N, C-alpha and C positions, 0 to 999 in steps of 0.2 A: 532532566525532565521532571515536571511537577507531578506530585502525587495528589489525586483527587479521590475522596472517599464517597462512595455511592451505595445506597441501600437498595437491594433488589430482592423481590420475592422468589420463592423456590421455582415457580413456573418459568420466570425469566432466566434464572441460573441454569435450569434444565435446557432451555432453548440455546443458551450460550454454549453449553457443553456440546450439543448437537452440531452447532455451527462450527465450533472449534475443530471437532473431529472431521466433519464432512469436508471442510475447506482447508484443512491442514494448518490452521493458525497455531502459533507457538504458545499461546496462553490467552486467558480471558481479557487481559489488557489490550492485546492486539485485536480481539474481536470488537471490543468497545471502540477503539480508535477507528477501525474500518467502518463500523456503523455510524459513527459521528461524521466521518468523511462523506459517506453516502448521503446522509441527511444534509450536510453542508452543500454538496453538489446540487442536490435537488432544490434547496432554497435559493442558491445562486442562480439557477436556471429560471426560477420564478421571478426573482428580483430583476434579472436582465431581459425579461420578455418585454417587447415593445411593439407598438403598431398593431396591425391586423394579423391574427394567427389562426391556424387550424390545429386542432388537438383532439385527444380523447380524454375523457374523465371516467375512470373506473371506480365504482362504488359498490361496497358490500354492506348489507344490513339485514336485520331480522325481517321476516315476512310482514309483521304487523307494524310497519313504520310509515306514518303519514308525512314525516318531515321531508322525505325525499321528494314527494310530489309537490309540496309547498315550495321547496327550494327550486325545483325544476321550473315551476311556473313563474317564480320571481325572476328567473333568468331566461325566459322564453325567447328573448331577442338573440341570444347567442347559441342556444341549444337547437341544432338542426335535426338531429335524429336521436332517439332513445331506444335502446334494446334492453329488454327486461327478461331475466331468466330465473326460474325457481331452482335452487340447489337442493340437494338431498338432505341437508342438515337443518332445515327450517330457515334457511337464509335465502336472500335474493341477491343477484348480481345485476348491476345496471351498467351499461356502457353508453355514455353520452358522446355523440360526435358534435363538437362545438366549433364555431367560426365567429370571429369578431375581434373586438378590441381586447388587447392583452390584459389590461387592467380589469375589465369586466370578467374575463375568464378566471383571472387570479381570485377575484372576489367570490366567484362561484365555487372554486376549489376550496377556498378558505371556509365558506359556509358548510360544505360537506365535512371538511377535516376537523372543524371545531365542534360539530354537533355530536353530543355524547350518545345519541341513538344510532349513529352510523359507525360501523365497525372499521371501515377501511375506505380511504379515498386516495386515488393516485392520478396525477396528471401526466399525460404522455404527449409531448409536443412533436408535431411532424416536421 
């Protein structure tokens, strides 16, 4: 097995320790491998999406974020419903119910995922 060196800050290392303990991993390398496999599975799901699909897009961001509204309007043709909720920590949670061409929905998720003002974006395909 190849050895790969990675630099991580203390916050990430702390999270790794929690995950290791909570899920019974035998070490940090196992946590990293599992995380990479989860990400690879998610990316493969996106790559293999074709045709017309129904899905949810879950987004978390700070309350003062106009990027979400702009992105939502840019993809108005696939966004069927949007739920917005204010969380207790100054954040907002958005749930978008989407239907349409898989490529267009992938583009929507990529817009959310790559925007530095958005904390979290997750695609859930039905």
